[in-house]
C-alpha positions as CSV (number, residue, x, y, z in Angstrom):
1,M,242.3,216.4,170.6
2,V,243.7,219.5,169.0
3,L,247.3,220.8,169.4
4,A,248.4,224.3,168.3
5,G,251.8,225.8,168.4
6,Y,254.8,227.3,166.5
7,V,256.8,225.2,164.1
8,R,260.5,224.8,164.7
9,R,261.9,223.4,161.4
10,L,265.0,221.3,161.1
11,A,265.8,221.1,157.4
12,R,267.5,217.8,157.6
13,T,267.2,214.2,158.5
14,V,267.5,213.5,162.2
15,R,269.0,210.2,163.4
16,L,267.6,209.0,166.7
17,D,271.0,209.0,168.3
18,A,271.3,212.7,167.5
19,I,268.1,213.6,169.5
20,I,269.9,213.2,172.8
21,D,273.7,212.7,173.2
22,P,274.4,209.3,174.7
23,A,276.5,211.0,177.4
24,H,273.3,212.6,178.7
25,A,270.9,209.8,177.8
26,A,271.3,208.2,181.2
27,S,270.0,211.3,183.1
28,D,266.7,211.1,184.8
29,D,266.5,214.8,185.1
30,P,264.1,216.4,182.5
31,A,266.0,219.7,182.7
32,V,269.2,217.9,181.6
33,L,267.4,216.1,178.8
34,A,265.8,219.3,177.6
35,A,269.0,221.3,177.7
36,H,270.9,218.7,175.6
37,C,268.0,217.7,173.3
38,L,269.0,218.1,169.6
39,E,272.1,220.1,170.6
40,A,274.3,218.3,168.0
41,I,271.9,219.6,165.3
42,D,271.2,223.1,166.6
43,P,272.9,224.1,169.9
44,T,270.5,227.1,170.3
45,L,267.3,225.2,169.9
46,S,266.7,224.4,173.5
47,A,266.8,228.1,174.3
48,T,264.2,229.0,171.6
49,I,261.7,226.3,172.1
50,R,258.5,227.1,173.9
51,E,256.2,224.6,175.5
52,G,253.8,223.3,172.9
53,D,256.0,223.9,169.8
54,M,255.9,221.5,166.9
55,L,259.1,220.0,165.4
56,L,259.2,219.7,161.7
57,V,261.9,217.4,160.3
58,R,262.5,215.8,156.9
59,D,263.0,212.2,158.2
60,I,263.7,210.4,161.4
61,T,266.0,207.5,161.0
62,F,267.8,204.9,163.1
63,P,271.6,205.0,163.2
64,P,273.2,202.9,160.4
65,S,274.1,200.1,162.9
66,S,270.5,199.6,164.1
67,S,267.2,198.9,162.4
68,T,264.6,198.3,165.1
69,A,263.6,199.9,168.4
70,A,265.0,196.9,170.2
71,D,268.5,197.6,168.7
72,E,268.3,201.3,169.7
73,P,269.0,201.8,173.4
74,H,268.2,205.5,173.4
75,T,264.8,205.4,171.7
76,T,262.8,205.9,174.9
77,T,265.2,208.6,176.1
78,A,264.9,210.4,172.7
79,V,261.1,210.6,173.2
80,L,261.4,211.8,176.8
81,A,264.0,214.4,175.8
82,L,261.7,215.8,173.1
83,Q,258.9,216.0,175.6
84,A,261.1,217.6,178.2
85,L,262.1,220.1,175.6
86,G,258.5,221.0,175.2
87,I,257.8,219.5,171.8
88,A,254.0,218.7,171.5
89,A,254.2,216.8,168.2
90,V,256.7,216.0,165.4
91,I,255.7,216.3,161.7
92,C,258.0,214.5,159.3
93,T,258.1,212.8,155.9
94,T,259.1,209.3,157.4
95,A,260.0,207.8,160.7
96,P,260.6,204.2,161.9
97,P,257.3,202.5,162.8
98,H,258.7,201.3,166.2
99,F,259.6,204.9,167.1
100,I,256.2,206.2,166.1
101,A,254.5,203.6,168.2
102,L,256.7,204.2,171.2
103,A,256.3,207.9,171.0
104,A,252.5,207.6,170.7
105,S,252.5,205.5,173.9
106,Y,254.2,208.4,175.7
107,G,251.8,210.9,174.3
108,L,254.1,212.4,171.6
109,P,252.5,212.1,168.2
110,I,254.8,211.6,165.3
111,I,252.9,212.6,162.1
112,E,254.0,211.5,158.7
113,Q,252.8,214.1,156.2
114,P,255.3,214.8,153.4
115,A,253.4,217.6,151.7
116,S,253.2,219.6,154.9
117,V,256.9,219.1,155.6
118,A,257.7,220.7,152.2
119,A,255.3,223.6,152.6
120,I,255.3,224.7,156.3
121,I,257.9,227.3,157.1
122,D,259.8,227.9,160.3
123,G,257.8,230.0,162.8
124,S,254.4,229.2,161.3
125,I,251.6,228.5,163.7
126,V,250.0,225.1,163.0
127,R,246.9,223.4,164.3
128,I,246.9,219.6,164.4
129,D,243.6,217.8,164.9
130,L,244.6,214.3,165.9
131,E,241.1,212.8,165.8
132,R,240.3,214.2,162.4
133,G,243.8,213.8,161.0
134,T,244.4,217.3,159.7
135,I,247.2,219.8,159.9
136,T,246.3,223.5,159.2
137,T,248.6,226.5,159.1
138,M,247.2,229.5,160.9
139,N,249.0,232.0,158.8
140,R,246.7,234.7,157.3
141,A,248.4,234.7,153.9
142,N,248.4,231.6,151.7
143,R,246.3,229.5,154.0
144,P,246.2,226.1,152.1
145,A,243.6,223.5,152.6
146,P,244.4,221.2,155.5
147,W,246.9,218.4,155.0
148,Q,245.5,215.0,155.8
149,F,247.1,212.2,157.8
150,A,245.8,209.0,159.3
151,P,243.7,210.0,162.4
152,C,245.1,208.9,165.7
153,P,243.3,206.2,167.5
154,P,241.5,207.1,170.8
155,E,244.3,205.5,173.0
156,V,246.9,207.8,171.3
157,C,244.7,210.9,171.8
158,N,244.3,209.9,175.5
159,A,248.1,209.5,175.9
160,V,248.6,212.9,174.3
161,R,246.0,214.4,176.7
162,R,247.8,212.9,179.7
163,A,251.2,214.2,178.4
164,Q,249.8,217.7,177.9
165,L,248.2,217.7,181.4
166,L,251.5,216.6,183.0
167,A,253.4,219.3,181.1
168,R,250.9,221.9,182.3
169,M,251.2,220.6,185.9
170,R,255.0,220.7,185.7
171,R,254.9,224.3,184.4
172,I,252.6,225.4,187.3
173,V,254.8,223.7,189.9
174,E,257.9,225.4,188.5
175,N,256.1,228.9,188.2
176,E,254.7,228.7,191.7
177,G,258.0,227.7,193.3
178,F,256.8,224.4,194.6
179,A,259.7,222.6,193.0
180,D,262.2,223.8,195.6
């Protein structure tokens, strides 16, 4: 399974409760989740993201008062908001293991690769091969060797395929006017 898209870089640590504002977390409307996803960090981000973009962040952390996915009521909504926004993958230095596992089950790969986080610039085109565990920039100048990460197991690749298929189907329905 290969993903390719533009990198949208957030040059800071992102707390899970900042991915989606708790006031909007109860919404079951993907458009509302997408419109308010990461707005506390960058209010213009939802307008600039394109379907299939990759999000590059330094670290993903739980809020100070919580330490596990069970303590974080908005963890699932955070994953759904990122997907509704159009994010195909997240590349970071570190993330909570429970968040990585939950996101993988929904088809959103969270890839821990510190060297790539330091090197990839905003707007770069990246290619992520989930089965081989490689991240490659597609920039013509200074194309480094691929960065390595632990390959995703088949069940994660299958979940990503399903999520990508659903995103395409949603886009077709919206473009063809069947959503009305």
